[in-house]
mmCIF file of the N, C-alpha and C atoms, coordinates in Angstrom:
data_MODEL
# 
_entry.id   MODEL 
# 
loop_
_atom_site.group_PDB 
_atom_site.id 
_atom_site.type_symbol 
_atom_site.label_atom_id 
_atom_site.label_alt_id 
_atom_site.label_comp_id 
_atom_site.label_asym_id 
_atom_site.label_entity_id 
_atom_site.label_seq_id 
_atom_site.pdbx_PDB_ins_code 
_atom_site.Cartn_x 
_atom_site.Cartn_y 
_atom_site.Cartn_z 
_atom_site.occupancy 
_atom_site.B_iso_or_equiv 
_atom_site.pdbx_formal_charge 
_atom_site.auth_seq_id 
_atom_site.auth_comp_id 
_atom_site.auth_asym_id 
_atom_site.auth_atom_id 
_atom_site.pdbx_PDB_model_num 
ATOM 1   N N  . MET A 1 1  ? 1.465  -9.124  15.382  1.00 0.00 ? 1  MET A N  1 
ATOM 2   C CA . MET A 1 1  ? 0.414  -8.507  14.694  1.00 0.00 ? 1  MET A CA 1 
ATOM 3   C C  . MET A 1 1  ? 0.131  -6.999  14.658  1.00 0.00 ? 1  MET A C  1 
ATOM 4   N N  . PRO A 1 2  ? 0.239  -6.110  14.065  1.00 0.00 ? 2  PRO A N  1 
ATOM 5   C CA . PRO A 1 2  ? -0.065 -4.635  14.186  1.00 0.00 ? 2  PRO A CA 1 
ATOM 6   C C  . PRO A 1 2  ? -1.339 -4.646  14.233  1.00 0.00 ? 2  PRO A C  1 
ATOM 7   N N  . LYS A 1 3  ? -1.642 -3.563  14.934  1.00 0.00 ? 3  LYS A N  1 
ATOM 8   C CA . LYS A 1 3  ? -3.055 -3.422  15.432  1.00 0.00 ? 3  LYS A CA 1 
ATOM 9   C C  . LYS A 1 3  ? -4.154 -2.859  14.705  1.00 0.00 ? 3  LYS A C  1 
ATOM 10  N N  . HIS A 1 4  ? -3.249 -1.868  13.411  1.00 0.00 ? 4  HIS A N  1 
ATOM 11  C CA . HIS A 1 4  ? -4.215 -0.920  12.502  1.00 0.00 ? 4  HIS A CA 1 
ATOM 12  C C  . HIS A 1 4  ? -3.672 -1.365  11.206  1.00 0.00 ? 4  HIS A C  1 
ATOM 13  N N  . LYS A 1 5  ? -4.210 -1.325  9.973   1.00 0.00 ? 5  LYS A N  1 
ATOM 14  C CA . LYS A 1 5  ? -3.836 -2.017  8.709   1.00 0.00 ? 5  LYS A CA 1 
ATOM 15  C C  . LYS A 1 5  ? -3.574 -0.623  8.079   1.00 0.00 ? 5  LYS A C  1 
ATOM 16  N N  . THR A 1 6  ? -3.844 0.486   8.563   1.00 0.00 ? 6  THR A N  1 
ATOM 17  C CA . THR A 1 6  ? -3.662 1.547   7.585   1.00 0.00 ? 6  THR A CA 1 
ATOM 18  C C  . THR A 1 6  ? -3.416 2.827   8.754   1.00 0.00 ? 6  THR A C  1 
ATOM 19  N N  . LEU A 1 7  ? -2.641 4.301   8.004   1.00 0.00 ? 7  LEU A N  1 
ATOM 20  C CA . LEU A 1 7  ? -2.308 5.098   8.572   1.00 0.00 ? 7  LEU A CA 1 
ATOM 21  C C  . LEU A 1 7  ? -3.451 5.792   9.153   1.00 0.00 ? 7  LEU A C  1 
ATOM 22  N N  . ARG A 1 8  ? -4.478 5.749   8.332   1.00 0.00 ? 8  ARG A N  1 
ATOM 23  C CA . ARG A 1 8  ? -5.955 6.501   8.672   1.00 0.00 ? 8  ARG A CA 1 
ATOM 24  C C  . ARG A 1 8  ? -6.524 5.736   9.773   1.00 0.00 ? 8  ARG A C  1 
ATOM 25  N N  . GLN A 1 9  ? -6.663 4.390   10.003  1.00 0.00 ? 9  GLN A N  1 
ATOM 26  C CA . GLN A 1 9  ? -6.884 3.867   11.134  1.00 0.00 ? 9  GLN A CA 1 
ATOM 27  C C  . GLN A 1 9  ? -5.923 3.944   12.584  1.00 0.00 ? 9  GLN A C  1 
ATOM 28  N N  . TYR A 1 10 ? -4.727 4.259   11.973  1.00 0.00 ? 10 TYR A N  1 
ATOM 29  C CA . TYR A 1 10 ? -3.950 4.602   13.323  1.00 0.00 ? 10 TYR A CA 1 
ATOM 30  C C  . TYR A 1 10 ? -4.463 5.751   13.503  1.00 0.00 ? 10 TYR A C  1 
ATOM 31  N N  . PHE A 1 11 ? -4.664 6.806   13.311  1.00 0.00 ? 11 PHE A N  1 
ATOM 32  C CA . PHE A 1 11 ? -5.421 8.323   13.795  1.00 0.00 ? 11 PHE A CA 1 
ATOM 33  C C  . PHE A 1 11 ? -6.488 8.103   14.064  1.00 0.00 ? 11 PHE A C  1 
ATOM 34  N N  . GLU A 1 12 ? -7.277 7.217   13.646  1.00 0.00 ? 12 GLU A N  1 
ATOM 35  C CA . GLU A 1 12 ? -8.874 6.836   13.995  1.00 0.00 ? 12 GLU A CA 1 
ATOM 36  C C  . GLU A 1 12 ? -8.918 6.616   15.644  1.00 0.00 ? 12 GLU A C  1 
ATOM 37  N N  . GLY A 1 13 ? -7.703 5.604   15.864  1.00 0.00 ? 13 GLY A N  1 
ATOM 38  C CA . GLY A 1 13 ? -7.499 4.922   17.018  1.00 0.00 ? 13 GLY A CA 1 
ATOM 39  C C  . GLY A 1 13 ? -6.727 5.451   18.137  1.00 0.00 ? 13 GLY A C  1 
ATOM 40  N N  . VAL A 1 14 ? -6.402 6.639   17.956  1.00 0.00 ? 14 VAL A N  1 
ATOM 41  C CA . VAL A 1 14 ? -4.924 7.166   18.945  1.00 0.00 ? 14 VAL A CA 1 
ATOM 42  C C  . VAL A 1 14 ? -5.525 8.744   19.295  1.00 0.00 ? 14 VAL A C  1 
ATOM 43  N N  . ASP A 1 15 ? -4.670 8.968   20.518  1.00 0.00 ? 15 ASP A N  1 
ATOM 44  C CA . ASP A 1 15 ? -5.103 10.444  20.683  1.00 0.00 ? 15 ASP A CA 1 
ATOM 45  C C  . ASP A 1 15 ? -4.123 11.400  19.942  1.00 0.00 ? 15 ASP A C  1 
ATOM 46  N N  . GLU A 1 16 ? -2.820 10.782  19.489  1.00 0.00 ? 16 GLU A N  1 
ATOM 47  C CA . GLU A 1 16 ? -1.982 11.711  19.077  1.00 0.00 ? 16 GLU A CA 1 
ATOM 48  C C  . GLU A 1 16 ? -2.215 12.679  17.970  1.00 0.00 ? 16 GLU A C  1 
ATOM 49  N N  . THR A 1 17 ? -2.125 13.803  17.763  1.00 0.00 ? 17 THR A N  1 
ATOM 50  C CA . THR A 1 17 ? -2.271 14.492  16.844  1.00 0.00 ? 17 THR A CA 1 
ATOM 51  C C  . THR A 1 17 ? -1.372 14.167  15.231  1.00 0.00 ? 17 THR A C  1 
ATOM 52  N N  . GLN A 1 18 ? -1.741 14.632  14.448  1.00 0.00 ? 18 GLN A N  1 
ATOM 53  C CA . GLN A 1 18 ? -0.794 14.543  13.260  1.00 0.00 ? 18 GLN A CA 1 
ATOM 54  C C  . GLN A 1 18 ? 0.270  15.271  13.405  1.00 0.00 ? 18 GLN A C  1 
ATOM 55  N N  . GLN A 1 19 ? 0.228  16.514  13.622  1.00 0.00 ? 19 GLN A N  1 
ATOM 56  C CA . GLN A 1 19 ? 1.591  17.002  14.122  1.00 0.00 ? 19 GLN A CA 1 
ATOM 57  C C  . GLN A 1 19 ? 2.141  16.690  14.965  1.00 0.00 ? 19 GLN A C  1 
ATOM 58  N N  . ALA A 1 20 ? 1.963  16.199  15.849  1.00 0.00 ? 20 ALA A N  1 
ATOM 59  C CA . ALA A 1 20 ? 2.926  15.374  17.150  1.00 0.00 ? 20 ALA A CA 1 
ATOM 60  C C  . ALA A 1 20 ? 3.691  14.005  16.125  1.00 0.00 ? 20 ALA A C  1 
ATOM 61  N N  . PHE A 1 21 ? 2.697  13.517  15.413  1.00 0.00 ? 21 PHE A N  1 
ATOM 62  C CA . PHE A 1 21 ? 3.296  12.368  14.732  1.00 0.00 ? 21 PHE A CA 1 
ATOM 63  C C  . PHE A 1 21 ? 4.430  12.984  13.862  1.00 0.00 ? 21 PHE A C  1 
ATOM 64  N N  . ALA A 1 22 ? 3.864  13.535  12.983  1.00 0.00 ? 22 ALA A N  1 
ATOM 65  C CA . ALA A 1 22 ? 4.846  14.441  11.776  1.00 0.00 ? 22 ALA A CA 1 
ATOM 66  C C  . ALA A 1 22 ? 6.139  14.551  12.507  1.00 0.00 ? 22 ALA A C  1 
ATOM 67  N N  . ASP A 1 23 ? 6.188  15.414  13.817  1.00 0.00 ? 23 ASP A N  1 
ATOM 68  C CA . ASP A 1 23 ? 7.641  15.607  14.572  1.00 0.00 ? 23 ASP A CA 1 
ATOM 69  C C  . ASP A 1 23 ? 8.360  14.466  14.642  1.00 0.00 ? 23 ASP A C  1 
ATOM 70  N N  . ARG A 1 24 ? 7.397  13.599  15.342  1.00 0.00 ? 24 ARG A N  1 
ATOM 71  C CA . ARG A 1 24 ? 8.244  12.366  15.807  1.00 0.00 ? 24 ARG A CA 1 
ATOM 72  C C  . ARG A 1 24 ? 9.190  11.231  14.520  1.00 0.00 ? 24 ARG A C  1 
ATOM 73  N N  . VAL A 1 25 ? 8.122  11.376  13.472  1.00 0.00 ? 25 VAL A N  1 
ATOM 74  C CA . VAL A 1 25 ? 8.843  10.575  12.146  1.00 0.00 ? 25 VAL A CA 1 
ATOM 75  C C  . VAL A 1 25 ? 9.655  11.802  11.608  1.00 0.00 ? 25 VAL A C  1 
ATOM 76  N N  . GLY A 1 26 ? 9.544  12.806  11.628  1.00 0.00 ? 26 GLY A N  1 
ATOM 77  C CA . GLY A 1 26 ? 10.945 13.808  10.960  1.00 0.00 ? 26 GLY A CA 1 
ATOM 78  C C  . GLY A 1 26 ? 9.991  14.131  9.547   1.00 0.00 ? 26 GLY A C  1 
ATOM 79  N N  . ILE A 1 27 ? 8.962  14.477  9.438   1.00 0.00 ? 27 ILE A N  1 
ATOM 80  C CA . ILE A 1 27 ? 8.176  14.838  8.154   1.00 0.00 ? 27 ILE A CA 1 
ATOM 81  C C  . ILE A 1 27 ? 7.318  16.215  8.614   1.00 0.00 ? 27 ILE A C  1 
ATOM 82  N N  . THR A 1 28 ? 6.859  16.738  7.681   1.00 0.00 ? 28 THR A N  1 
ATOM 83  C CA . THR A 1 28 ? 6.171  17.948  7.757   1.00 0.00 ? 28 THR A CA 1 
ATOM 84  C C  . THR A 1 28 ? 4.710  17.626  7.899   1.00 0.00 ? 28 THR A C  1 
ATOM 85  N N  . PRO A 1 29 ? 3.825  18.460  8.808   1.00 0.00 ? 29 PRO A N  1 
ATOM 86  C CA . PRO A 1 29 ? 2.449  18.040  8.663   1.00 0.00 ? 29 PRO A CA 1 
ATOM 87  C C  . PRO A 1 29 ? 1.579  17.918  7.524   1.00 0.00 ? 29 PRO A C  1 
ATOM 88  N N  . ALA A 1 30 ? 2.157  18.577  6.808   1.00 0.00 ? 30 ALA A N  1 
ATOM 89  C CA . ALA A 1 30 ? 1.725  18.569  5.203   1.00 0.00 ? 30 ALA A CA 1 
ATOM 90  C C  . ALA A 1 30 ? 1.761  17.362  4.618   1.00 0.00 ? 30 ALA A C  1 
ATOM 91  N N  . HIS A 1 31 ? 3.091  16.990  4.362   1.00 0.00 ? 31 HIS A N  1 
ATOM 92  C CA . HIS A 1 31 ? 3.456  15.865  3.841   1.00 0.00 ? 31 HIS A CA 1 
ATOM 93  C C  . HIS A 1 31 ? 2.757  14.784  4.461   1.00 0.00 ? 31 HIS A C  1 
ATOM 94  N N  . LEU A 1 32 ? 2.665  14.500  6.082   1.00 0.00 ? 32 LEU A N  1 
ATOM 95  C CA . LEU A 1 32 ? 2.053  13.601  6.437   1.00 0.00 ? 32 LEU A CA 1 
ATOM 96  C C  . LEU A 1 32 ? 0.688  13.498  5.917   1.00 0.00 ? 32 LEU A C  1 
ATOM 97  N N  . SER A 1 33 ? -0.310 14.393  5.711   1.00 0.00 ? 33 SER A N  1 
ATOM 98  C CA . SER A 1 33 ? -1.383 14.878  5.732   1.00 0.00 ? 33 SER A CA 1 
ATOM 99  C C  . SER A 1 33 ? -1.799 14.354  4.306   1.00 0.00 ? 33 SER A C  1 
ATOM 100 N N  . ARG A 1 34 ? -0.714 14.669  3.211   1.00 0.00 ? 34 ARG A N  1 
ATOM 101 C CA . ARG A 1 34 ? -1.190 13.798  2.137   1.00 0.00 ? 34 ARG A CA 1 
ATOM 102 C C  . ARG A 1 34 ? -0.862 12.553  1.836   1.00 0.00 ? 34 ARG A C  1 
ATOM 103 N N  . ILE A 1 35 ? -0.039 11.964  2.941   1.00 0.00 ? 35 ILE A N  1 
ATOM 104 C CA . ILE A 1 35 ? 0.044  10.533  2.545   1.00 0.00 ? 35 ILE A CA 1 
ATOM 105 C C  . ILE A 1 35 ? -1.036 10.071  3.227   1.00 0.00 ? 35 ILE A C  1 
ATOM 106 N N  . VAL A 1 36 ? -1.720 10.311  4.374   1.00 0.00 ? 36 VAL A N  1 
ATOM 107 C CA . VAL A 1 36 ? -3.152 9.806   4.973   1.00 0.00 ? 36 VAL A CA 1 
ATOM 108 C C  . VAL A 1 36 ? -4.123 10.053  4.250   1.00 0.00 ? 36 VAL A C  1 
ATOM 109 N N  . ASN A 1 37 ? -4.293 11.256  3.227   1.00 0.00 ? 37 ASN A N  1 
ATOM 110 C CA . ASN A 1 37 ? -5.175 11.429  2.374   1.00 0.00 ? 37 ASN A CA 1 
ATOM 111 C C  . ASN A 1 37 ? -4.933 10.778  1.082   1.00 0.00 ? 37 ASN A C  1 
ATOM 112 N N  . ALA A 1 38 ? -3.959 9.813   0.996   1.00 0.00 ? 38 ALA A N  1 
ATOM 113 C CA . ALA A 1 38 ? -3.453 9.231   -0.278  1.00 0.00 ? 38 ALA A CA 1 
ATOM 114 C C  . ALA A 1 38 ? -3.514 10.293  -1.576  1.00 0.00 ? 38 ALA A C  1 
ATOM 115 N N  . GLN A 1 39 ? -2.640 11.280  -1.216  1.00 0.00 ? 39 GLN A N  1 
ATOM 116 C CA . GLN A 1 39 ? -2.642 12.520  -2.131  1.00 0.00 ? 39 GLN A CA 1 
ATOM 117 C C  . GLN A 1 39 ? -1.340 12.252  -2.554  1.00 0.00 ? 39 GLN A C  1 
ATOM 118 N N  . GLY A 1 40 ? -0.497 11.546  -1.944  1.00 0.00 ? 40 GLY A N  1 
ATOM 119 C CA . GLY A 1 40 ? 0.844  11.443  -2.383  1.00 0.00 ? 40 GLY A CA 1 
ATOM 120 C C  . GLY A 1 40 ? 1.655  10.207  -1.659  1.00 0.00 ? 40 GLY A C  1 
ATOM 121 N N  . ALA A 1 41 ? 2.548  9.637   -2.264  1.00 0.00 ? 41 ALA A N  1 
ATOM 122 C CA . ALA A 1 41 ? 3.178  8.668   -1.667  1.00 0.00 ? 41 ALA A CA 1 
ATOM 123 C C  . ALA A 1 41 ? 4.179  8.721   -0.816  1.00 0.00 ? 41 ALA A C  1 
ATOM 124 N N  . PRO A 1 42 ? 5.119  8.401   0.225   1.00 0.00 ? 42 PRO A N  1 
ATOM 125 C CA . PRO A 1 42 ? 5.991  8.780   0.788   1.00 0.00 ? 42 PRO A CA 1 
ATOM 126 C C  . PRO A 1 42 ? 7.206  7.814   0.268   1.00 0.00 ? 42 PRO A C  1 
ATOM 127 N N  . SER A 1 43 ? 8.663  8.355   0.514   1.00 0.00 ? 43 SER A N  1 
ATOM 128 C CA . SER A 1 43 ? 9.761  7.778   0.150   1.00 0.00 ? 43 SER A CA 1 
ATOM 129 C C  . SER A 1 43 ? 9.919  6.671   0.926   1.00 0.00 ? 43 SER A C  1 
ATOM 130 N N  . LEU A 1 44 ? 10.475 5.433   0.302   1.00 0.00 ? 44 LEU A N  1 
ATOM 131 C CA . LEU A 1 44 ? 11.024 4.255   1.276   1.00 0.00 ? 44 LEU A CA 1 
ATOM 132 C C  . LEU A 1 44 ? 11.167 4.323   2.706   1.00 0.00 ? 44 LEU A C  1 
ATOM 133 N N  . ASP A 1 45 ? 12.297 5.261   2.936   1.00 0.00 ? 45 ASP A N  1 
ATOM 134 C CA . ASP A 1 45 ? 12.714 5.599   4.003   1.00 0.00 ? 45 ASP A CA 1 
ATOM 135 C C  . ASP A 1 45 ? 11.476 5.976   5.057   1.00 0.00 ? 45 ASP A C  1 
ATOM 136 N N  . VAL A 1 46 ? 10.538 7.286   4.659   1.00 0.00 ? 46 VAL A N  1 
ATOM 137 C CA . VAL A 1 46 ? 9.409  7.687   5.114   1.00 0.00 ? 46 VAL A CA 1 
ATOM 138 C C  . VAL A 1 46 ? 8.759  6.523   5.348   1.00 0.00 ? 46 VAL A C  1 
ATOM 139 N N  . ALA A 1 47 ? 8.342  5.638   4.681   1.00 0.00 ? 47 ALA A N  1 
ATOM 140 C CA . ALA A 1 47 ? 7.177  4.988   4.809   1.00 0.00 ? 47 ALA A CA 1 
ATOM 141 C C  . ALA A 1 47 ? 7.709  3.674   6.158   1.00 0.00 ? 47 ALA A C  1 
ATOM 142 N N  . VAL A 1 48 ? 9.046  3.403   5.776   1.00 0.00 ? 48 VAL A N  1 
ATOM 143 C CA . VAL A 1 48 ? 9.560  2.330   6.997   1.00 0.00 ? 48 VAL A CA 1 
ATOM 144 C C  . VAL A 1 48 ? 8.910  3.135   8.347   1.00 0.00 ? 48 VAL A C  1 
ATOM 145 N N  . ARG A 1 49 ? 9.943  4.632   8.421   1.00 0.00 ? 49 ARG A N  1 
ATOM 146 C CA . ARG A 1 49 ? 9.690  5.054   9.780   1.00 0.00 ? 49 ARG A CA 1 
ATOM 147 C C  . ARG A 1 49 ? 8.218  5.330   10.206  1.00 0.00 ? 49 ARG A C  1 
ATOM 148 N N  . ILE A 1 50 ? 7.301  5.558   9.123   1.00 0.00 ? 50 ILE A N  1 
ATOM 149 C CA . ILE A 1 50 ? 5.949  5.445   9.574   1.00 0.00 ? 50 ILE A CA 1 
ATOM 150 C C  . ILE A 1 50 ? 4.986  4.497   10.086  1.00 0.00 ? 50 ILE A C  1 
ATOM 151 N N  . ALA A 1 51 ? 5.691  3.504   8.964   1.00 0.00 ? 51 ALA A N  1 
ATOM 152 C CA . ALA A 1 51 ? 5.312  2.082   9.596   1.00 0.00 ? 51 ALA A CA 1 
ATOM 153 C C  . ALA A 1 51 ? 5.558  1.657   10.602  1.00 0.00 ? 51 ALA A C  1 
ATOM 154 N N  . SER A 1 52 ? 6.925  1.779   11.203  1.00 0.00 ? 52 SER A N  1 
ATOM 155 C CA . SER A 1 52 ? 7.367  1.543   12.712  1.00 0.00 ? 52 SER A CA 1 
ATOM 156 C C  . SER A 1 52 ? 6.707  2.373   13.365  1.00 0.00 ? 52 SER A C  1 
ATOM 157 N N  . ALA A 1 53 ? 6.365  3.606   13.426  1.00 0.00 ? 53 ALA A N  1 
ATOM 158 C CA . ALA A 1 53 ? 6.013  4.359   14.393  1.00 0.00 ? 53 ALA A CA 1 
ATOM 159 C C  . ALA A 1 53 ? 4.547  4.175   14.750  1.00 0.00 ? 53 ALA A C  1 
ATOM 160 N N  . ALA A 1 54 ? 4.008  3.970   13.801  1.00 0.00 ? 54 ALA A N  1 
ATOM 161 C CA . ALA A 1 54 ? 2.341  3.380   13.551  1.00 0.00 ? 54 ALA A CA 1 
ATOM 162 C C  . ALA A 1 54 ? 2.256  1.692   13.842  1.00 0.00 ? 54 ALA A C  1 
ATOM 163 N N  . ARG A 1 55 ? 3.121  1.360   13.919  1.00 0.00 ? 55 ARG A N  1 
ATOM 164 C CA . ARG A 1 55 ? 2.764  -0.578  14.105  1.00 0.00 ? 55 ARG A CA 1 
ATOM 165 C C  . ARG A 1 55 ? 1.873  -0.717  12.765  1.00 0.00 ? 55 ARG A C  1 
ATOM 166 N N  . ILE A 1 56 ? 2.141  -0.086  11.649  1.00 0.00 ? 56 ILE A N  1 
ATOM 167 C CA . ILE A 1 56 ? 1.356  -0.515  10.726  1.00 0.00 ? 56 ILE A CA 1 
ATOM 168 C C  . ILE A 1 56 ? 2.310  -1.183  9.496   1.00 0.00 ? 56 ILE A C  1 
ATOM 169 N N  . PRO A 1 57 ? 1.313  -1.952  8.562   1.00 0.00 ? 57 PRO A N  1 
ATOM 170 C CA . PRO A 1 57 ? 2.332  -2.847  7.508   1.00 0.00 ? 57 PRO A CA 1 
ATOM 171 C C  . PRO A 1 57 ? 3.142  -1.688  6.374   1.00 0.00 ? 57 PRO A C  1 
ATOM 172 N N  . VAL A 1 58 ? 4.057  -1.793  5.916   1.00 0.00 ? 58 VAL A N  1 
ATOM 173 C CA . VAL A 1 58 ? 4.917  -0.923  5.637   1.00 0.00 ? 58 VAL A CA 1 
ATOM 174 C C  . VAL A 1 58 ? 4.188  -0.646  3.947   1.00 0.00 ? 58 VAL A C  1 
ATOM 175 N N  . GLU A 1 59 ? 3.818  -1.963  3.789   1.00 0.00 ? 59 GLU A N  1 
ATOM 176 C CA . GLU A 1 59 ? 3.183  -2.225  2.148   1.00 0.00 ? 59 GLU A CA 1 
ATOM 177 C C  . GLU A 1 59 ? 1.966  -0.924  2.019   1.00 0.00 ? 59 GLU A C  1 
ATOM 178 N N  . SER A 1 60 ? 1.124  -0.743  3.281   1.00 0.00 ? 60 SER A N  1 
ATOM 179 C CA . SER A 1 60 ? -0.284 -0.137  3.362   1.00 0.00 ? 60 SER A CA 1 
ATOM 180 C C  . SER A 1 60 ? 0.551  1.462   2.849   1.00 0.00 ? 60 SER A C  1 
ATOM 181 N N  . LEU A 1 61 ? 1.421  1.867   2.934   1.00 0.00 ? 61 LEU A N  1 
ATOM 182 C CA . LEU A 1 61 ? 1.931  3.025   2.337   1.00 0.00 ? 61 LEU A CA 1 
ATOM 183 C C  . LEU A 1 61 ? 2.756  3.290   0.912   1.00 0.00 ? 61 LEU A C  1 
ATOM 184 N N  . LEU A 1 62 ? 2.667  2.439   0.574   1.00 0.00 ? 62 LEU A N  1 
ATOM 185 C CA . LEU A 1 62 ? 3.305  2.560   -0.924  1.00 0.00 ? 62 LEU A CA 1 
ATOM 186 C C  . LEU A 1 62 ? 2.046  2.439   -1.902  1.00 0.00 ? 62 LEU A C  1 
ATOM 187 N N  . PRO A 1 63 ? 2.403  2.901   -3.064  1.00 0.00 ? 63 PRO A N  1 
ATOM 188 C CA . PRO A 1 63 ? 1.706  2.881   -4.118  1.00 0.00 ? 63 PRO A CA 1 
ATOM 189 C C  . PRO A 1 63 ? 1.881  1.196   -4.565  1.00 0.00 ? 63 PRO A C  1 
ATOM 190 N N  . PRO A 1 64 ? 0.529  0.933   -5.001  1.00 0.00 ? 64 PRO A N  1 
ATOM 191 C CA . PRO A 1 64 ? 0.684  -0.394  -5.812  1.00 0.00 ? 64 PRO A CA 1 
ATOM 192 C C  . PRO A 1 64 ? 1.316  -0.846  -6.889  1.00 0.00 ? 64 PRO A C  1 
ATOM 193 N N  . ASN A 1 65 ? 2.116  -1.887  -6.982  1.00 0.00 ? 65 ASN A N  1 
ATOM 194 C CA . ASN A 1 65 ? 2.836  -1.972  -8.398  1.00 0.00 ? 65 ASN A CA 1 
ATOM 195 C C  . ASN A 1 65 ? 1.798  -2.307  -9.530  1.00 0.00 ? 65 ASN A C  1 
ATOM 196 N N  . LYS A 1 66 ? 2.401  -1.208  -10.638 1.00 0.00 ? 66 LYS A N  1 
ATOM 197 C CA . LYS A 1 66 ? 1.766  -1.542  -11.508 1.00 0.00 ? 66 LYS A CA 1 
ATOM 198 C C  . LYS A 1 66 ? 1.913  -2.246  -13.024 1.00 0.00 ? 66 LYS A C  1 
ATOM 199 N N  . THR A 1 67 ? 3.005  -2.869  -12.341 1.00 0.00 ? 67 THR A N  1 
ATOM 200 C CA . THR A 1 67 ? 3.567  -3.787  -13.557 1.00 0.00 ? 67 THR A CA 1 
ATOM 201 C C  . THR A 1 67 ? 2.908  -5.126  -13.828 1.00 0.00 ? 67 THR A C  1 
ATOM 202 N N  . LYS A 1 68 ? 2.696  -5.775  -14.689 1.00 0.00 ? 68 LYS A N  1 
ATOM 203 C CA . LYS A 1 68 ? 2.069  -6.836  -14.736 1.00 0.00 ? 68 LYS A CA 1 
ATOM 204 C C  . LYS A 1 68 ? 3.423  -8.153  -15.269 1.00 0.00 ? 68 LYS A C  1 
ATOM 205 N N  . ASN A 1 69 ? 3.143  -9.144  -14.776 1.00 0.00 ? 69 ASN A N  1 
ATOM 206 C CA . ASN A 1 69 ? 4.304  -10.302 -15.358 1.00 0.00 ? 69 ASN A CA 1 
ATOM 207 C C  . ASN A 1 69 ? 3.416  -10.672 -16.816 1.00 0.00 ? 69 ASN A C  1 
ATOM 208 N N  . ARG A 1 70 ? 4.159  -10.433 -17.691 1.00 0.00 ? 70 ARG A N  1 
ATOM 209 C CA . ARG A 1 70 ? 3.651  -10.869 -19.144 1.00 0.00 ? 70 ARG A CA 1 
ATOM 210 C C  . ARG A 1 70 ? 4.173  -12.049 -19.917 1.00 0.00 ? 70 ARG A C  1 
ATOM 211 N N  . ALA A 1 71 ? 4.563  -12.972 -18.902 1.00 0.00 ? 71 ALA A N  1 
ATOM 212 C CA . ALA A 1 71 ? 5.518  -13.936 -19.465 1.00 0.00 ? 71 ALA A CA 1 
ATOM 213 C C  . ALA A 1 71 ? 4.852  -14.732 -20.126 1.00 0.00 ? 71 ALA A C  1 
ATOM 214 N N  . ALA A 1 72 ? 5.499  -14.986 -21.463 1.00 0.00 ? 72 ALA A N  1 
ATOM 215 C CA . ALA A 1 72 ? 4.797  -15.921 -22.510 1.00 0.00 ? 72 ALA A CA 1 
ATOM 216 C C  . ALA A 1 72 ? 4.713  -17.680 -22.129 1.00 0.00 ? 72 ALA A C  1 
# 
């Protein structure tokens, strides 16, 4: 089970800088900052890399599904 549930919680609980983490997962620090601050969503590929590196659920990085099942 992951120790943290969100990327923000990950950074609150570790000594790693966002710069070092961004380098480790292959994205820019600015892109990572937008993701951490919920100002942008990563692509699925980037979300998987971040989730794996931070040991958080990938779902926590993806935007919520806004479609509703309207079956009659």
